[in-house]
C-alpha beads as a LAMMPS data file, in Angstrom:
LAMMPS data file: protein, C-alpha beads

425 atoms
424 bonds

1 atom types
1 bond types

-500.0 500.0 xlo xhi
-500.0 500.0 ylo yhi
-500.0 500.0 zlo zhi

Masses

1 110.0

Atoms # bond

1 1 1 -28.233 0.362 8.638
2 1 1 -27.560 -3.377 8.790
3 1 1 -30.154 -5.555 10.491
4 1 1 -30.015 -5.667 14.286
5 1 1 -31.669 -9.104 14.299
6 1 1 -29.236 -11.990 14.313
7 1 1 -29.073 -13.459 10.818
8 1 1 -27.825 -17.041 11.084
9 1 1 -27.635 -17.592 7.312
10 1 1 -24.234 -18.020 5.685
11 1 1 -22.960 -14.423 5.374
12 1 1 -20.633 -15.273 2.512
13 1 1 -23.519 -16.191 0.187
14 1 1 -24.755 -12.596 -0.070
15 1 1 -23.319 -9.377 -1.419
16 1 1 -22.295 -6.580 0.941
17 1 1 -20.706 -3.148 0.697
18 1 1 -17.003 -3.965 1.072
19 1 1 -14.815 -1.145 2.345
20 1 1 -11.174 -0.923 1.313
21 1 1 -9.131 1.672 3.237
22 1 1 -6.185 3.321 1.509
23 1 1 -3.471 5.865 2.189
24 1 1 -4.619 9.484 2.007
25 1 1 -4.511 10.743 -1.570
26 1 1 -4.887 7.285 -3.111
27 1 1 -8.684 7.010 -2.854
28 1 1 -9.467 7.846 -6.495
29 1 1 -6.656 5.617 -7.702
30 1 1 -7.995 2.782 -5.537
31 1 1 -11.544 3.151 -6.861
32 1 1 -10.222 2.916 -10.431
33 1 1 -8.156 -0.146 -9.498
34 1 1 -11.162 -1.867 -7.876
35 1 1 -13.215 -1.371 -11.035
36 1 1 -10.366 -2.676 -13.167
37 1 1 -10.021 -5.814 -10.990
38 1 1 -13.694 -6.623 -10.443
39 1 1 -15.507 -4.943 -13.331
40 1 1 -17.792 -3.343 -10.735
41 1 1 -18.302 0.346 -10.057
42 1 1 -16.514 1.575 -6.942
43 1 1 -17.401 4.590 -4.855
44 1 1 -14.700 6.888 -3.500
45 1 1 -14.909 7.553 0.234
46 1 1 -12.785 9.430 2.708
47 1 1 -9.825 7.183 3.427
48 1 1 -10.744 4.471 0.936
49 1 1 -13.382 3.150 -1.445
50 1 1 -16.551 1.042 -1.423
51 1 1 -17.593 -1.735 -3.770
52 1 1 -20.472 -4.162 -3.635
53 1 1 -19.367 -7.770 -3.696
54 1 1 -19.519 -11.277 -2.262
55 1 1 -16.908 -13.623 -0.819
56 1 1 -15.296 -14.224 -4.201
57 1 1 -14.952 -10.491 -4.821
58 1 1 -13.363 -10.053 -1.385
59 1 1 -10.886 -12.833 -2.187
60 1 1 -10.111 -11.360 -5.604
61 1 1 -9.418 -7.929 -4.129
62 1 1 -7.135 -9.333 -1.456
63 1 1 -5.157 -11.149 -4.131
64 1 1 -4.997 -8.387 -6.747
65 1 1 -5.202 -4.957 -5.087
66 1 1 -1.931 -3.062 -4.858
67 1 1 -3.396 0.105 -3.358
68 1 1 -5.800 -1.065 -0.634
69 1 1 -4.650 -1.533 2.933
70 1 1 -7.335 -4.085 3.783
71 1 1 -10.595 -5.590 2.528
72 1 1 -13.248 -5.144 5.222
73 1 1 -16.529 -7.078 5.390
74 1 1 -19.314 -5.122 7.158
75 1 1 -21.070 -6.876 10.038
76 1 1 -23.256 -4.209 11.642
77 1 1 -23.504 -0.468 12.018
78 1 1 -25.565 1.975 14.022
79 1 1 -25.629 5.020 16.317
80 1 1 -23.884 4.968 19.679
81 1 1 -23.227 7.219 22.643
82 1 1 -20.910 5.131 24.781
83 1 1 -19.190 1.754 25.138
84 1 1 -22.391 0.107 26.351
85 1 1 -24.112 1.003 23.075
86 1 1 -21.224 -0.598 21.222
87 1 1 -21.683 -3.772 23.263
88 1 1 -25.410 -3.840 22.449
89 1 1 -24.677 -3.251 18.771
90 1 1 -22.157 -6.101 18.590
91 1 1 -24.538 -8.469 20.388
92 1 1 -26.819 -8.367 17.330
93 1 1 -24.244 -10.158 15.146
94 1 1 -24.680 -13.939 14.762
95 1 1 -21.130 -14.642 15.916
96 1 1 -21.583 -18.411 15.870
97 1 1 -21.514 -18.201 12.048
98 1 1 -18.118 -16.464 12.215
99 1 1 -16.200 -18.071 15.077
100 1 1 -16.177 -21.173 17.303
101 1 1 -15.015 -21.402 20.941
102 1 1 -11.856 -23.149 19.704
103 1 1 -10.898 -20.127 17.606
104 1 1 -9.439 -16.723 18.483
105 1 1 -10.268 -13.098 17.803
106 1 1 -8.734 -9.635 17.950
107 1 1 -10.429 -6.251 17.851
108 1 1 -8.789 -3.086 16.497
109 1 1 -10.369 0.353 16.522
110 1 1 -10.152 3.423 14.289
111 1 1 -11.644 6.596 15.766
112 1 1 -12.501 9.930 14.155
113 1 1 -13.764 12.624 16.545
114 1 1 -15.208 9.973 18.832
115 1 1 -16.583 11.010 22.259
116 1 1 -15.300 7.792 23.835
117 1 1 -12.925 8.335 26.737
118 1 1 -11.162 5.009 26.339
119 1 1 -10.726 3.208 23.025
120 1 1 -9.265 0.270 24.928
121 1 1 -12.542 -0.070 26.840
122 1 1 -14.458 0.055 23.543
123 1 1 -12.302 -2.812 22.237
124 1 1 -12.978 -4.746 25.448
125 1 1 -16.752 -4.286 25.113
126 1 1 -16.762 -5.561 21.511
127 1 1 -14.718 -8.573 22.603
128 1 1 -17.132 -9.189 25.485
129 1 1 -20.106 -9.083 23.109
130 1 1 -18.548 -11.672 20.776
131 1 1 -17.669 -13.981 23.655
132 1 1 -21.057 -13.608 25.339
133 1 1 -22.996 -14.392 22.138
134 1 1 -20.852 -17.433 21.358
135 1 1 -21.125 -18.680 24.961
136 1 1 -24.892 -18.211 24.827
137 1 1 -25.142 -20.573 21.839
138 1 1 -22.347 -23.066 22.637
139 1 1 -21.660 -22.878 26.360
140 1 1 -18.042 -21.848 25.720
141 1 1 -16.293 -18.687 24.625
142 1 1 -13.428 -17.994 22.206
143 1 1 -10.154 -16.460 23.340
144 1 1 -8.063 -13.509 22.208
145 1 1 -4.945 -13.739 20.041
146 1 1 -3.358 -10.379 19.239
147 1 1 -0.813 -11.833 16.792
148 1 1 -2.601 -14.226 14.412
149 1 1 -6.305 -14.358 15.258
150 1 1 -8.776 -16.507 13.361
151 1 1 -11.208 -13.587 13.298
152 1 1 -9.689 -10.085 13.213
153 1 1 -12.317 -7.375 13.698
154 1 1 -12.119 -3.674 12.887
155 1 1 -14.286 -1.124 14.669
156 1 1 -14.739 2.337 13.120
157 1 1 -16.238 4.955 15.450
158 1 1 -17.148 8.505 14.470
159 1 1 -18.822 11.271 16.463
160 1 1 -22.075 9.304 16.846
161 1 1 -21.965 6.324 14.466
162 1 1 -20.095 3.016 14.619
163 1 1 -19.423 0.261 12.067
164 1 1 -17.993 -3.145 12.863
165 1 1 -16.162 -5.116 10.168
166 1 1 -14.579 -8.509 9.765
167 1 1 -11.074 -7.908 8.438
168 1 1 -10.705 -10.474 5.637
169 1 1 -7.068 -9.484 5.102
170 1 1 -5.304 -9.976 8.441
171 1 1 -1.844 -8.460 8.162
172 1 1 -2.091 -5.257 6.130
173 1 1 -1.902 -5.642 2.357
174 1 1 1.353 -3.703 2.084
175 1 1 2.963 -6.811 3.572
176 1 1 3.399 -8.673 0.304
177 1 1 5.313 -11.571 1.846
178 1 1 8.785 -10.899 0.453
179 1 1 10.349 -8.709 3.146
180 1 1 13.172 -10.206 5.186
181 1 1 11.682 -11.110 8.580
182 1 1 15.063 -10.348 10.161
183 1 1 14.817 -6.585 10.003
184 1 1 13.956 -6.319 6.312
185 1 1 11.626 -3.399 6.934
186 1 1 14.595 -1.048 7.237
187 1 1 16.633 0.329 4.394
188 1 1 18.380 3.296 5.966
189 1 1 19.570 3.348 9.544
190 1 1 16.776 4.682 11.703
191 1 1 14.311 5.079 8.808
192 1 1 11.454 2.839 7.672
193 1 1 11.239 2.219 3.913
194 1 1 8.384 3.160 1.644
195 1 1 5.358 0.895 2.039
196 1 1 4.514 -1.213 -0.961
197 1 1 1.006 0.246 -1.209
198 1 1 2.403 3.788 -1.410
199 1 1 4.974 2.756 -4.023
200 1 1 2.119 1.232 -6.017
201 1 1 0.116 4.464 -5.661
202 1 1 3.067 6.434 -7.045
203 1 1 3.207 4.143 -10.085
204 1 1 -0.561 4.365 -10.541
205 1 1 -0.502 8.164 -10.347
206 1 1 2.267 8.176 -12.940
207 1 1 0.106 6.009 -15.209
208 1 1 2.854 3.384 -15.358
209 1 1 1.274 -0.086 -15.535
210 1 1 4.168 -2.264 -16.631
211 1 1 3.092 -2.412 -20.281
212 1 1 5.499 -2.212 -23.196
213 1 1 3.980 1.116 -24.221
214 1 1 4.779 2.573 -20.777
215 1 1 8.491 2.436 -21.543
216 1 1 11.297 1.592 -19.096
217 1 1 11.235 2.651 -15.456
218 1 1 14.209 3.796 -13.379
219 1 1 14.601 4.383 -9.644
220 1 1 18.199 5.615 -9.170
221 1 1 17.870 5.874 -5.359
222 1 1 16.042 2.619 -4.726
223 1 1 16.838 1.968 -1.053
224 1 1 15.119 -1.333 -0.210
225 1 1 13.948 -1.592 -3.821
226 1 1 10.235 -1.187 -3.106
227 1 1 9.325 0.963 -6.123
228 1 1 11.345 -1.186 -8.520
229 1 1 9.908 -4.424 -7.115
230 1 1 6.346 -3.148 -7.429
231 1 1 7.108 -2.047 -10.989
232 1 1 8.701 -5.390 -11.883
233 1 1 5.749 -7.334 -10.507
234 1 1 3.457 -5.197 -12.662
235 1 1 5.682 -5.835 -15.674
236 1 1 5.568 -9.597 -15.010
237 1 1 1.860 -9.809 -14.178
238 1 1 2.525 -11.014 -10.622
239 1 1 -0.430 -10.541 -8.272
240 1 1 0.665 -8.670 -5.124
241 1 1 -1.021 -11.152 -2.759
242 1 1 0.324 -14.307 -4.362
243 1 1 3.045 -14.922 -1.749
244 1 1 1.123 -14.398 1.494
245 1 1 -1.752 -15.835 3.580
246 1 1 -5.004 -14.038 4.390
247 1 1 -7.307 -14.014 7.383
248 1 1 -10.352 -15.144 5.357
249 1 1 -8.635 -18.506 4.800
250 1 1 -9.380 -19.265 8.479
251 1 1 -12.848 -17.676 8.660
252 1 1 -15.857 -19.982 8.865
253 1 1 -18.027 -18.232 6.242
254 1 1 -15.255 -18.511 3.630
255 1 1 -14.503 -22.213 4.064
256 1 1 -16.951 -23.312 1.375
257 1 1 -15.218 -20.945 -1.059
258 1 1 -11.654 -22.172 -0.484
259 1 1 -11.635 -24.416 -3.606
260 1 1 -12.519 -21.336 -5.659
261 1 1 -9.757 -19.435 -3.834
262 1 1 -7.157 -22.064 -4.719
263 1 1 -8.301 -21.961 -8.352
264 1 1 -8.060 -18.159 -8.275
265 1 1 -4.466 -18.324 -7.027
266 1 1 -3.528 -20.944 -9.623
267 1 1 -4.954 -18.754 -12.370
268 1 1 -2.832 -15.886 -11.045
269 1 1 0.269 -18.091 -11.132
270 1 1 -0.531 -19.107 -14.682
271 1 1 -0.773 -15.439 -15.641
272 1 1 2.821 -14.624 -14.674
273 1 1 4.916 -13.825 -17.747
274 1 1 8.365 -12.488 -18.699
275 1 1 8.727 -8.745 -18.075
276 1 1 6.940 -6.684 -20.693
277 1 1 9.209 -3.676 -20.127
278 1 1 12.624 -3.097 -18.499
279 1 1 12.956 -1.912 -14.895
280 1 1 16.212 -0.346 -13.680
281 1 1 17.237 0.490 -10.127
282 1 1 20.195 1.074 -7.875
283 1 1 21.641 3.195 -5.130
284 1 1 24.854 4.963 -4.221
285 1 1 25.561 2.306 -1.582
286 1 1 26.712 -1.203 -2.463
287 1 1 25.055 -2.380 0.763
288 1 1 21.672 -0.985 -0.252
289 1 1 21.889 -2.242 -3.824
290 1 1 22.708 -5.709 -2.506
291 1 1 19.852 -5.456 0.000
292 1 1 17.389 -4.428 -2.727
293 1 1 18.626 -7.267 -4.951
294 1 1 17.944 -9.812 -2.211
295 1 1 14.473 -8.342 -1.700
296 1 1 13.832 -8.679 -5.436
297 1 1 14.920 -12.313 -5.296
298 1 1 12.403 -13.037 -2.525
299 1 1 9.730 -11.194 -4.510
300 1 1 10.436 -13.348 -7.570
301 1 1 11.489 -10.454 -9.815
302 1 1 15.300 -10.367 -9.622
303 1 1 15.379 -11.375 -13.293
304 1 1 13.176 -8.401 -14.178
305 1 1 15.249 -5.622 -12.564
306 1 1 18.702 -4.465 -13.613
307 1 1 20.414 -3.233 -10.439
308 1 1 23.472 -1.002 -10.558
309 1 1 25.367 0.679 -7.750
310 1 1 25.822 4.249 -8.938
311 1 1 25.576 7.844 -7.792
312 1 1 22.248 9.283 -8.962
313 1 1 24.126 12.466 -9.894
314 1 1 26.241 10.518 -12.374
315 1 1 24.044 7.653 -13.571
316 1 1 23.327 7.888 -17.275
317 1 1 19.915 6.996 -18.729
318 1 1 19.478 3.343 -19.743
319 1 1 17.412 4.348 -22.795
320 1 1 16.389 7.373 -24.811
321 1 1 13.145 7.942 -22.913
322 1 1 11.340 6.518 -19.926
323 1 1 9.936 7.210 -16.480
324 1 1 11.870 8.082 -13.333
325 1 1 10.007 7.314 -10.084
326 1 1 11.726 8.210 -6.810
327 1 1 11.237 8.634 -3.118
328 1 1 14.073 11.215 -2.893
329 1 1 16.881 10.233 -0.557
330 1 1 18.311 11.942 2.455
331 1 1 20.848 11.096 5.123
332 1 1 23.593 8.689 4.139
333 1 1 21.855 7.790 0.851
334 1 1 22.304 11.375 -0.360
335 1 1 26.088 11.322 -0.087
336 1 1 28.286 10.518 -3.086
337 1 1 30.098 7.200 -2.944
338 1 1 32.842 7.324 -0.353
339 1 1 31.540 10.479 1.325
340 1 1 29.903 10.734 4.714
341 1 1 26.790 12.697 5.518
342 1 1 25.018 13.974 8.572
343 1 1 21.979 15.249 6.689
344 1 1 18.740 14.136 8.376
345 1 1 15.047 14.560 7.698
346 1 1 15.213 17.794 9.688
347 1 1 17.590 19.102 7.049
348 1 1 15.304 18.098 4.219
349 1 1 13.603 21.481 3.920
350 1 1 16.164 22.913 1.571
351 1 1 19.249 23.609 3.650
352 1 1 22.796 22.407 3.245
353 1 1 23.544 19.295 1.251
354 1 1 19.897 18.521 0.426
355 1 1 19.568 21.752 -1.587
356 1 1 22.902 21.014 -3.294
357 1 1 21.814 17.463 -4.063
358 1 1 18.487 18.383 -5.630
359 1 1 19.974 21.249 -7.620
360 1 1 22.700 18.970 -8.952
361 1 1 20.191 16.201 -9.666
362 1 1 18.011 18.531 -11.747
363 1 1 21.029 19.813 -13.669
364 1 1 22.139 16.236 -14.381
365 1 1 18.677 15.308 -15.607
366 1 1 18.383 18.357 -17.864
367 1 1 21.749 17.509 -19.443
368 1 1 21.244 13.773 -19.826
369 1 1 17.559 12.815 -19.504
370 1 1 15.626 14.904 -22.070
371 1 1 12.510 13.024 -23.084
372 1 1 12.127 11.387 -19.664
373 1 1 9.380 12.076 -17.145
374 1 1 10.337 12.236 -13.462
375 1 1 7.978 11.643 -10.511
376 1 1 9.319 12.503 -7.041
377 1 1 7.550 12.018 -3.708
378 1 1 8.475 14.624 -1.117
379 1 1 7.130 16.257 2.060
380 1 1 8.894 19.454 0.957
381 1 1 6.399 21.620 -0.916
382 1 1 9.325 23.759 -2.131
383 1 1 11.045 20.888 -3.926
384 1 1 10.487 22.380 -7.410
385 1 1 12.217 25.575 -6.224
386 1 1 15.147 23.535 -4.906
387 1 1 15.415 21.801 -8.262
388 1 1 14.808 24.985 -10.273
389 1 1 12.212 23.058 -12.259
390 1 1 8.547 23.727 -12.912
391 1 1 6.331 20.787 -12.051
392 1 1 3.563 19.828 -14.492
393 1 1 1.576 18.043 -11.788
394 1 1 1.553 17.723 -8.020
395 1 1 -0.508 14.899 -6.517
396 1 1 -1.306 15.015 -2.770
397 1 1 -0.292 11.800 -1.004
398 1 1 0.240 10.815 2.601
399 1 1 3.216 8.732 3.675
400 1 1 1.739 7.536 6.959
401 1 1 1.153 10.714 8.991
402 1 1 3.377 12.828 6.699
403 1 1 1.672 14.971 4.083
404 1 1 3.583 14.771 0.803
405 1 1 3.284 15.707 -2.838
406 1 1 4.128 13.547 -5.815
407 1 1 5.708 16.008 -8.256
408 1 1 5.880 15.406 -11.992
409 1 1 8.651 17.010 -14.019
410 1 1 8.770 16.748 -17.818
411 1 1 12.476 16.835 -18.578
412 1 1 13.917 18.683 -21.540
413 1 1 17.478 19.633 -22.356
414 1 1 18.821 22.827 -20.811
415 1 1 16.162 24.952 -19.130
416 1 1 12.812 23.411 -18.295
417 1 1 10.940 24.823 -21.292
418 1 1 8.306 23.259 -23.559
419 1 1 10.056 20.890 -25.964
420 1 1 11.219 22.359 -29.245
421 1 1 13.560 20.954 -31.896
422 1 1 15.708 18.069 -30.754
423 1 1 18.727 19.223 -28.771
424 1 1 21.774 17.061 -28.320
425 1 1 22.569 16.217 -24.701

Bonds

1 1 1 2
2 1 2 3
3 1 3 4
4 1 4 5
5 1 5 6
6 1 6 7
7 1 7 8
8 1 8 9
9 1 9 10
10 1 10 11
11 1 11 12
12 1 12 13
13 1 13 14
14 1 14 15
15 1 15 16
16 1 16 17
17 1 17 18
18 1 18 19
19 1 19 20
20 1 20 21
21 1 21 22
22 1 22 23
23 1 23 24
24 1 24 25
25 1 25 26
26 1 26 27
27 1 27 28
28 1 28 29
29 1 29 30
30 1 30 31
31 1 31 32
32 1 32 33
33 1 33 34
34 1 34 35
35 1 35 36
36 1 36 37
37 1 37 38
38 1 38 39
39 1 39 40
40 1 40 41
41 1 41 42
42 1 42 43
43 1 43 44
44 1 44 45
45 1 45 46
46 1 46 47
47 1 47 48
48 1 48 49
49 1 49 50
50 1 50 51
51 1 51 52
52 1 52 53
53 1 53 54
54 1 54 55
55 1 55 56
56 1 56 57
57 1 57 58
58 1 58 59
59 1 59 60
60 1 60 61
61 1 61 62
62 1 62 63
63 1 63 64
64 1 64 65
65 1 65 66
66 1 66 67
67 1 67 68
68 1 68 69
69 1 69 70
70 1 70 71
71 1 71 72
72 1 72 73
73 1 73 74
74 1 74 75
75 1 75 76
76 1 76 77
77 1 77 78
78 1 78 79
79 1 79 80
80 1 80 81
81 1 81 82
82 1 82 83
83 1 83 84
84 1 84 85
85 1 85 86
86 1 86 87
87 1 87 88
88 1 88 89
89 1 89 90
90 1 90 91
91 1 91 92
92 1 92 93
93 1 93 94
94 1 94 95
95 1 95 96
96 1 96 97
97 1 97 98
98 1 98 99
99 1 99 100
100 1 100 101
101 1 101 102
102 1 102 103
103 1 103 104
104 1 104 105
105 1 105 106
106 1 106 107
107 1 107 108
108 1 108 109
109 1 109 110
110 1 110 111
111 1 111 112
112 1 112 113
113 1 113 114
114 1 114 115
115 1 115 116
116 1 116 117
117 1 117 118
118 1 118 119
119 1 119 120
120 1 120 121
121 1 121 122
122 1 122 123
123 1 123 124
124 1 124 125
125 1 125 126
126 1 126 127
127 1 127 128
128 1 128 129
129 1 129 130
130 1 130 131
131 1 131 132
132 1 132 133
133 1 133 134
134 1 134 135
135 1 135 136
136 1 136 137
137 1 137 138
138 1 138 139
139 1 139 140
140 1 140 141
141 1 141 142
142 1 142 143
143 1 143 144
144 1 144 145
145 1 145 146
146 1 146 147
147 1 147 148
148 1 148 149
149 1 149 150
150 1 150 151
151 1 151 152
152 1 152 153
153 1 153 154
154 1 154 155
155 1 155 156
156 1 156 157
157 1 157 158
158 1 158 159
159 1 159 160
160 1 160 161
161 1 161 162
162 1 162 163
163 1 163 164
164 1 164 165
165 1 165 166
166 1 166 167
167 1 167 168
168 1 168 169
169 1 169 170
170 1 170 171
171 1 171 172
172 1 172 173
173 1 173 174
174 1 174 175
175 1 175 176
176 1 176 177
177 1 177 178
178 1 178 179
179 1 179 180
180 1 180 181
181 1 181 182
182 1 182 183
183 1 183 184
184 1 184 185
185 1 185 186
186 1 186 187
187 1 187 188
188 1 188 189
189 1 189 190
190 1 190 191
191 1 191 192
192 1 192 193
193 1 193 194
194 1 194 195
195 1 195 196
196 1 196 197
197 1 197 198
198 1 198 199
199 1 199 200
200 1 200 201
201 1 201 202
202 1 202 203
203 1 203 204
204 1 204 205
205 1 205 206
206 1 206 207
207 1 207 208
208 1 208 209
209 1 209 210
210 1 210 211
211 1 211 212
212 1 212 213
213 1 213 214
214 1 214 215
215 1 215 216
216 1 216 217
217 1 217 218
218 1 218 219
219 1 219 220
220 1 220 221
221 1 221 222
222 1 222 223
223 1 223 224
224 1 224 225
225 1 225 226
226 1 226 227
227 1 227 228
228 1 228 229
229 1 229 230
230 1 230 231
231 1 231 232
232 1 232 233
233 1 233 234
234 1 234 235
235 1 235 236
236 1 236 237
237 1 237 238
238 1 238 239
239 1 239 240
240 1 240 241
241 1 241 242
242 1 242 243
243 1 243 244
244 1 244 245
245 1 245 246
246 1 246 247
247 1 247 248
248 1 248 249
249 1 249 250
250 1 250 251
251 1 251 252
252 1 252 253
253 1 253 254
254 1 254 255
255 1 255 256
256 1 256 257
257 1 257 258
258 1 258 259
259 1 259 260
260 1 260 261
261 1 261 262
262 1 262 263
263 1 263 264
264 1 264 265
265 1 265 266
266 1 266 267
267 1 267 268
268 1 268 269
269 1 269 270
270 1 270 271
271 1 271 272
272 1 272 273
273 1 273 274
274 1 274 275
275 1 275 276
276 1 276 277
277 1 277 278
278 1 278 279
279 1 279 280
280 1 280 281
281 1 281 282
282 1 282 283
283 1 283 284
284 1 284 285
285 1 285 286
286 1 286 287
287 1 287 288
288 1 288 289
289 1 289 290
290 1 290 291
291 1 291 292
292 1 292 293
293 1 293 294
294 1 294 295
295 1 295 296
296 1 296 297
297 1 297 298
298 1 298 299
299 1 299 300
300 1 300 301
301 1 301 302
302 1 302 303
303 1 303 304
304 1 304 305
305 1 305 306
306 1 306 307
307 1 307 308
308 1 308 309
309 1 309 310
310 1 310 311
311 1 311 312
312 1 312 313
313 1 313 314
314 1 314 315
315 1 315 316
316 1 316 317
317 1 317 318
318 1 318 319
319 1 319 320
320 1 320 321
321 1 321 322
322 1 322 323
323 1 323 324
324 1 324 325
325 1 325 326
326 1 326 327
327 1 327 328
328 1 328 329
329 1 329 330
330 1 330 331
331 1 331 332
332 1 332 333
333 1 333 334
334 1 334 335
335 1 335 336
336 1 336 337
337 1 337 338
338 1 338 339
339 1 339 340
340 1 340 341
341 1 341 342
342 1 342 343
343 1 343 344
344 1 344 345
345 1 345 346
346 1 346 347
347 1 347 348
348 1 348 349
349 1 349 350
350 1 350 351
351 1 351 352
352 1 352 353
353 1 353 354
354 1 354 355
355 1 355 356
356 1 356 357
357 1 357 358
358 1 358 359
359 1 359 360
360 1 360 361
361 1 361 362
362 1 362 363
363 1 363 364
364 1 364 365
365 1 365 366
366 1 366 367
367 1 367 368
368 1 368 369
369 1 369 370
370 1 370 371
371 1 371 372
372 1 372 373
373 1 373 374
374 1 374 375
375 1 375 376
376 1 376 377
377 1 377 378
378 1 378 379
379 1 379 380
380 1 380 381
381 1 381 382
382 1 382 383
383 1 383 384
384 1 384 385
385 1 385 386
386 1 386 387
387 1 387 388
388 1 388 389
389 1 389 390
390 1 390 391
391 1 391 392
392 1 392 393
393 1 393 394
394 1 394 395
395 1 395 396
396 1 396 397
397 1 397 398
398 1 398 399
399 1 399 400
400 1 400 401
401 1 401 402
402 1 402 403
403 1 403 404
404 1 404 405
405 1 405 406
406 1 406 407
407 1 407 408
408 1 408 409
409 1 409 410
410 1 410 411
411 1 411 412
412 1 412 413
413 1 413 414
414 1 414 415
415 1 415 416
416 1 416 417
417 1 417 418
418 1 418 419
419 1 419 420
420 1 420 421
421 1 421 422
422 1 422 423
423 1 423 424
424 1 424 425
């Protein structure tokens, strides 16, 4: 347990156990990514991963991690029974080293089997503790800003244990900074697009890292272009956090490290290079292909993606072998060009046009994509049956609250059998 005595030393000069939450199913992938970025061993945890590090490590992870949702700095932890215990716990943090009366804060809470009757009251008690401690030392208290606080806090409460973190990230890491603020988080009417962190997890699970030896990547149903943009940034060596601000840039303990932060960002800019491998994408809709192209322009990778408006059931492979990565479409994106569709997510479980689409897609791939590997994310556990293909892997992943599987299909000509002598498509 962290000390309950107020430590007024600079918290950023010591190492702590950083916690990085991630989407369900991506924990092992995240731990491997953390080790690759920092050179430090990471420990897998439920819903994320731990790594020991200081302020510079926290900055580096915010800049470079594609899979984490946030980088959380632990402040204090301990047992609790009610909101009053949470208040007492938070009062043992030396808040004057983190925030001044002129600054703002926000408290968010994540609860797992907590006995608390009101999470809103728990948030209020943490806020009261911060304000009371700061007022005790300065005579004034900070205020609350729910939109862009100087000090965002994250409270995790379990059945009998609580941990309070400073959120060094601010807006979640899936917000890379390239989405159109005017509604750019929609790609299909009424549906939210794939989050960047989940797209990155799909690529990581597929082992595709944007290297020449990985071969080309194709997303023939790209929607907003998220998978292709993540792939192109990998291929160009573009750090995912290069285009956005972070909460730690306004936090008092990190101010002394800002010159190192600016040098870190400049080094990341200097590391950007021409794409090491081709990335291809497109959709059946001209509107969506244009939308994805504009997203790629804002992300700085339009030059690294070849977009083409085409029906996935007709699009021919851009090379002899490669990797297909898809979040399979439904609704209007499933219809051939010029055709309407009323298929919805409710119809995704294998009825009507969705079954026809996936059967036709598999047949098209077997005829024209031998030598390719396909990875499809789906909440439908019967997808291989729909496609009449045998998956070689299925990786559990969560798309928000939706349990999914990332299916791998090794494509060969004709029936899905182990590869034999070359067969002409």
